[in-house]
C-alpha positions in Angstrom: 0.2 0.2 0.0 1.1 3.5 -0.1 1.6 5.7 2.3 -2.5 7.1 2.5 -3.0 8.4 5.6 -6.0 6.6 7.1 -7.1 9.2 9.6 -7.6 12.3 6.9 -10.1 9.2 4.9 -11.5 8.3 8.7 -12.4 12.5 9.1 -13.5 12.6 5.7 -16.2 9.5 6.2 -17.6 10.4 9.8 -18.2 14.2 8.5 -19.7 12.7 5.9 -22.0 10.3 7.2 -23.1 12.9 10.0 -24.7 15.1 7.5 -28.1 13.9 6.7 -29.0 13.5 2.8 -31.6 11.3 1.9 -32.3 11.8 -1.7 -34.1 14.9 -2.6 -32.3 16.8 0.5 -28.6 16.5 -0.5 -27.6 20.4 -0.2 -26.1 20.1 2.7 -23.6 17.6 2.0 -22.8 18.5 -1.2 -22.0 22.1 0.1 -19.6 20.4 2.6 -17.8 18.7 0.0 -17.1 22.1 -2.0 -15.5 23.3 1.7 -13.5 20.9 1.4 -12.7 20.8 -2.3 -12.1 24.8 -1.7 -9.4 23.9 0.7 -7.8 21.8 -1.7 -7.7 24.0 -4.4 -9.7 21.7 -6.5 -11.3 22.2 -9.9 -15.5 21.7 -9.5 -18.9 22.8 -10.7 -21.8 22.0 -9.1 -24.3 21.3 -11.8 -28.1 22.5 -12.4 -29.6 18.8 -10.7 -27.7 19.7 -7.6 -24.6 17.0 -8.2 -20.4 17.8 -8.3 -17.9 16.9 -11.1 -14.2 17.6 -9.8 -12.1 17.2 -12.5 -8.4 16.5 -12.0 -6.2 17.6 -15.5 -4.6 15.0 -16.9 -2.0 14.8 -20.1 -4.6 13.6 -22.7 -7.7 15.8 -22.0 -9.8 13.7 -25.6 -9.8 10.4 -23.7 -11.4 10.8 -19.8 -12.0 8.6 -17.2 -14.9 9.5 -14.8 -15.5 7.6 -11.3 -18.7 8.4 -9.2 -19.9 8.3 -5.5 -23.4 8.8 -4.9 -23.9 11.2 -1.7 -27.6 10.9 -1.6 -29.1 8.1 0.8 -32.4 6.5 2.0 -34.8 7.9 4.3 -38.7 9.4 4.6 -40.8 11.9 4.4 -44.0 12.5 6.2 -47.0 11.3 3.9 -49.5 12.1 6.3 -50.8 13.9 9.5 -52.5 11.6 11.7 -55.5 12.5 13.9 -53.3 11.3 17.4 -50.6 13.8 15.7 -48.5 10.8 14.7 -47.1 11.1 11.3 -47.4 8.8 8.6 -44.2 8.4 6.5 -43.2 7.3 2.8 -39.6 5.8 2.2 -37.1 7.7 -0.3 -34.9 4.4 -1.9 -35.8 1.1 -1.1 -35.2 -0.7 2.0 -36.7 -3.2 4.7 -39.2 -1.3 7.4 -38.1 -3.9 10.1 -34.4 -2.2 9.6 -35.6 1.0 10.5 -38.2 0.3 13.4 -37.6 1.6 16.6 -35.2 4.3 15.4 -34.4 7.6 16.1 -35.0 9.9 13.7 -35.8 14.3 13.1 -38.5 15.9 11.3 -37.0 19.3 9.4 -40.0 21.0 8.5 -40.0 23.7 5.2 -39.1 26.5 7.3 -35.9 24.9 9.2 -37.4 23.9 12.6 -36.4 20.2 13.3 -38.1 17.8 16.0 -36.6 14.3 17.4 -39.1 11.7 17.2 -39.0 7.2 17.3 -40.1 5.4 14.1 -41.8 2.5 15.5 -45.0 0.3 14.5 -48.6 1.0 15.1 -48.6 -1.5 17.6 -45.6 -1.0 19.3 -45.7 -3.2 22.1 -46.2 -6.9 22.9 -48.2 -5.9 26.7 -51.0 -3.8 24.6 -51.2 -6.3 21.1 -49.4 -9.3 22.1 -48.8 -11.6 19.2 -50.8 -8.9 16.5 -47.6 -6.7 17.6 -44.8 -9.4 16.3 -46.7 -10.7 13.5 -47.8 -7.1 12.2 -46.8 -6.8 8.6 -44.0 -4.3 8.3 -45.0 -1.9 5.7 -44.9 2.0 5.5 -48.6 1.7 6.5 -48.1 0.2 9.5 -45.5 2.2 10.5 -45.6 6.1 12.0 -43.4 8.9 13.5 -44.1 9.4 17.5 -42.9 12.8 17.9 -41.0 13.9 21.1 -43.5 16.8 21.3 -46.9 16.8 23.5 -49.3 16.4 20.6 -52.0 14.7 21.3 -54.4 15.7 17.4 -53.6 16.7 14.2 -54.1 20.2 14.7 -51.5 19.8 17.5 -48.8 18.9 15.2 -49.9 21.4 12.3 -48.8 24.2 14.9 -45.4 22.5 15.2 -45.3 23.6 11.5 -44.9 20.0 10.1 -46.3 19.4 6.9 -46.4 16.5 4.5 -43.1 16.2 2.2 -41.6 17.3 5.4 -38.3 14.8 5.3 -37.6 12.2 7.8 -34.0 12.0 8.6 -33.0 8.6 10.3 -29.8 8.2 12.8 -26.6 6.5 11.3 -25.1 5.7 14.5 -21.9 5.8 13.4 -19.3 3.8 15.2 -15.3 2.8 14.1 -14.3 0.1 16.1 -10.7 -0.2 17.3 -10.0 -3.0 15.2 -11.0 -1.2 12.1 -14.7 -2.2 11.5 -17.2 0.7 10.3 -20.8 0.4 11.7 -23.7 3.2 10.1 -26.3 3.4 8.1 -25.6 5.2 4.6 -22.0 3.5 3.9 -23.6 2.9 0.8 -22.4 5.1 -1.0 -21.0 7.3 1.6 -18.1 5.5 2.1 -16.5 5.7 -1.4 -17.7 9.2 -1.3 -15.2 9.6 1.0 -12.5 7.4 -0.9 -12.9 10.1 -3.7 -12.5 13.0 -1.9 -9.6 11.4 -0.5 -8.5 10.6 -3.6 -8.8 14.3 -5.0 -6.7 15.1 -2.1 -3.7 12.8 -2.5 -3.4 13.6 -6.4 -3.3 17.5 -5.3 -1.0 16.9 -2.2 1.4 14.9 -4.2 1.2 16.8 -7.2 0.6 13.4 -9.2 0.4 14.2 -13.2 -2.2 11.9 -14.5 -2.5 10.5 -17.6 -5.9 11.0 -18.6 -7.9 13.9 -17.4 -10.4 12.4 -14.5 -13.4 13.6 -13.4 -15.2 12.2 -10.2 -19.2 13.2 -10.3 -20.6 13.0 -7.1 -24.1 12.3 -7.8 -27.1 13.0 -5.7 -30.2 11.1 -7.3 -28.8 7.5 -7.2 -31.1 6.0 -4.5 -34.1 6.5 -6.4 -32.6 5.8 -9.7 -31.4 8.7 -11.9 -27.7 9.9 -10.5 -25.9 9.7 -13.7 -28.5 9.9 -15.9 -27.2 13.3 -17.0 -24.7 15.7 -16.5 -21.5 13.0 -17.3 -18.4 15.0 -18.7 -19.0 14.6 -22.6 -15.2 13.7 -23.2 -15.6 10.8 -21.0 -14.9 7.1 -22.2 -14.3 4.7 -19.1 -16.8 5.1 -16.2 -16.4 3.7 -13.0 -19.4 3.2 -10.4 -17.8 3.5 -6.6 -20.5 1.8 -5.0 -21.1 -0.6 -2.8 -20.3 -4.5 -2.8 -22.8 -6.8 -1.1 -21.8 -9.1 0.8 -23.6 -11.6 2.4 -25.6 -15.3 1.5 -24.3 -17.0 -1.5 -22.6 -13.7 -2.4 -18.4 -13.5 -3.3 -18.2 -10.5 -1.9 -16.2 -9.4 1.4 -16.1 -6.5 4.1 -12.2 -6.7 3.7 -11.8 -6.5 -0.1 -12.4 -4.1 -2.8 -15.4 -5.6 -4.7 -15.8 -5.6 -8.5 -19.3 -6.5 -9.8 -19.5 -8.5 -13.1 -23.0 -8.3 -13.4 -26.6 -6.6 -11.8 -29.8 -6.1 -12.3 -28.8 -3.5 -15.5 -26.8 -7.0 -17.3 -23.2 -7.6 -17.5 -20.2 -4.4 -16.9 -17.8 -4.1 -19.6 -15.6 -7.1 -19.7 -12.5 -5.4 -20.8 -12.6 -2.7 -18.5 -13.6 -5.1 -15.7 -10.4 -7.3 -16.8 -8.5 -4.4 -16.5 -9.3 -3.6 -12.6 -9.1 -7.5 -11.8 -5.2 -7.0 -13.4 -4.7 -3.8 -11.4 -5.1 -5.2 -8.3 -3.1 -9.0 -9.3 -0.3 -7.0 -9.8 0.2 -4.6 -7.5 -1.3 -7.6 -4.3 -4.8 -5.7 -4.0 -7.1 -7.8 -2.4 -10.1 -8.0 -4.4 -13.5 -10.2 -5.0 -15.4 -10.5 -8.1 -19.5 -11.0 -7.6 -22.8 -10.8 -8.8 -25.7 -8.7 -7.9 -29.0 -9.8 -8.5 -31.3 -7.3 -7.2 -28.6 -4.0 -7.7 -28.5 -0.9 -9.8 -25.9 1.9 -9.9 -24.7 5.0 -11.4 -23.4 3.3 -14.3 -26.0 1.6 -14.6 -28.5 4.9 -14.9 -25.7 6.3 -17.1 -26.2 2.9 -19.4 -29.8 3.4 -19.4 -29.3 7.0 -20.3 -28.1 6.3 -23.6 -24.5 7.3 -23.4 -21.8 5.2 -25.2 -18.9 5.1 -22.8 -17.3 1.8 -20.9 -18.3 1.1 -17.4 -17.5 -0.7 -14.6 -18.7 -1.0 -11.1 -16.5 -1.6 -7.9 -16.6 -0.6 -4.4 -16.1 -1.4 -0.4 -18.1 -4.5 0.5 -20.7 -3.0 2.6 -22.4 -6.0 5.2 -26.3 -6.0 5.5 -26.6 -3.4 2.6 -29.9 -0.6 2.9 -30.0 -1.8 6.6 -27.7 -0.8 9.6 -24.6 -1.5 7.6 -21.0 -2.7 8.5 -17.4 -2.3 6.3 -13.9 -2.6 7.4 -11.1 -0.3 6.8 -9.0 -2.8 4.8 -12.1 -3.0 2.2 -11.8 0.8 2.1 -8.2 1.1 1.6 -8.3 -1.6 -0.9 -10.4 0.4 -2.8 -8.8 3.8 -2.3 -5.7 1.6 -3.6 -7.4 0.1 -6.6 -8.7 4.0 -7.6 -5.6 5.1 -7.6 -3.8 2.5 -9.4 -6.3 2.7 -12.0 -6.2 6.5 -12.3 -2.6 6.3 -12.9 -2.4 3.9 -15.3 -1.5 5.5 -18.8 
């Protein structure tokens, strides 16, 4: 491994994770990234859609590479205010409702007020509902936000300025253990965003000249399917989505390696580009795993569906329990970082 500053990488990660950013509510995290990029002296622009594109000039400015990560996350919004003052919710992105049961959250109003609460089922007590509580199907219709406010009616809640469409921000519960494990919601895909931000810092701090102009595309609508469907730099020939690998039952992925996706629900990724990435791993002793994800799409998927004439690949750190309370390890972060640095430095 090269002389990577892992404390810098961890700092970027914890900062990004601490900023709530469900799809449709990403301005704060994009602003944070812009602040960090200004300190690095990086060249970037914000798209009309709110994404961020960072450009690292290379010797060849006609054949460009673009790597993406997304900072939008799963979340929820207020669907309705119930007669007893609790909040019905609708999901942002796809996840199991059981994964947010009992979780603390914040409801942010349009005028910027924030109220804490807890996400519960409509039958949260076995002492009251018995087996009905245990067997209740965990669907959005059976979940609600119980506010930490003395509200007893719909009118009480409306007086707080809470209304339909307000975002519900779910606690991430981020922790990094002494043994290198990282546990948090939204490691998909903030782990990758931290890696790419550190990549920019590493290239600029070390005055590395890249063989090809390389763009970092930070998308903000990936979780709802259209993150990189527009604004990809026009000279891009190779596009790599840096997103999570998904270790789990019958999968080949690992929390300790960089995961390279051969195929997901959008079909196979570019064979030659995947082969190139694997060869870089083997020649530089980077721990990697190749895998196939049947229920998965990426920013590369969105780009291909949008009709871009680009070669696409998908790599990323292995994230256990994806779209739940997730976990990875620093080994996986570093192996992903190392592959990215080797790839963008390769002529």
